[in-house]
N, C-alpha and C positions, 0 to 999 in steps of 0.2 A: 662112641664115647658120649655120655650124657653128663652135662654140667648143670648144677642147680645152685641157686643162691638162697640163703636163709640168714636171718639175723638173730642176735641174742635178744634184742629189744625192738624188733620190727613192728611197725604199725601195720598189722595184718590187713591185706587187701588193698593197701594204698599203692598208687602208681609211683614210679621212680621220680626222684627229684628232677625238676625241670632243667637245672644246670647240668646235672649228670646226663640226662637224656639228650640234651643239645650237644654235649661234648662227645657222647658215644656216636650220635648220628654223624657228626662232623668227621669222625674217624672210621666210619663205615660199619658201625654196629647198629643193629636194630633192637631197641629196648622196649618196643611197643607191647610185646606179650608179657612183660614182667609185672608181677604183682608181689608185694612184700609178703613174706611168710616167716614165722618163727621156727628156729631150729628146735627139733624135738628128737626123742629117742628113735622113732621110726626112721627119720632121715639119716641120723647117725648110723643106725644099723644097716641101712641100704647102701651107704656110701663106701666105696673102696678107699677113698682119701677124703679128709675133711681139712680144708685150708682155712686158717684163721688170720685175721688182720693184725692182731696184737698179741704179745706174749701173755698178757693178762687174760685174754680170751682162751688161749691154749691151756693155761693153768686151771681156769674155771671149768672148762669142758672136760679136762682130764680127771678132775675131782668128781664131777657130776656123772661122767660116763667112763669109769676106769677100765672097763672091758674094751673100750675103743681107743685107749690112750696111744697106742702105737700107730694109729692112722690119723691122729689130729696133729697137723703140721702147720708151722708158721709160713705164710705165703712169702714173706720177705726173707726167708732163711738164707738164700744165696745172694742176698744184698746186705751181708753183714748182720744177719738176724734183725733186720729192720722192722720196726712197727710201722704199719700203714694206718694212719689215723683217719677216722671218718670226717670228711669235709662238710658234712651236712650243716647248712646254715652259714657257710663261709663263702668267701669270694670265688669268682670264676677261676682265678689263678690257683687257689687252693685245690679246686676240683681238677684242674689241669695237672698239677703236681702229683696228686694222688693217682690220677689216671696213668701217668708215666710210670710211677712206682709199680702199679698193678701190672701193666704191660711188661715191664722189665722182669718182674718176679715170675709171671706166668711163662715167659720165654725161657727163663733160667730153669724153672721146674720141667718144662717140656724137654729141654736138653738132658737133664738129669734122669728123667723117666723114659727117655728115648721115644718120645712121641713125635711123629712126623706131622708138622703143621703146614698145611697148604693154604695159601691165600686165595 
């Protein structure tokens, strides 16, 4: 399985936010190889699934890439269709809350997609 990250308004080539990097490291994730990139048609076409953080992102991408609309899914779908808002520029507590939402959402999707996750 290959997982990639891309943003709608990413600052291409920039490193991950320091607060996010610290939180990820604290939770056992290595974000050092990450560099921001923008989502584009090639990435959409290569992906089996495209998870978005907010319903507005889903709507925007489905309009821009209608041929891919069936694989553009809300990450927070199984948490009551929750939007997961970008904590950029906010407090460490905001980053921690978003991290928790992302972990719960990914875990829920793994169960729905029958993906075996090994720690």
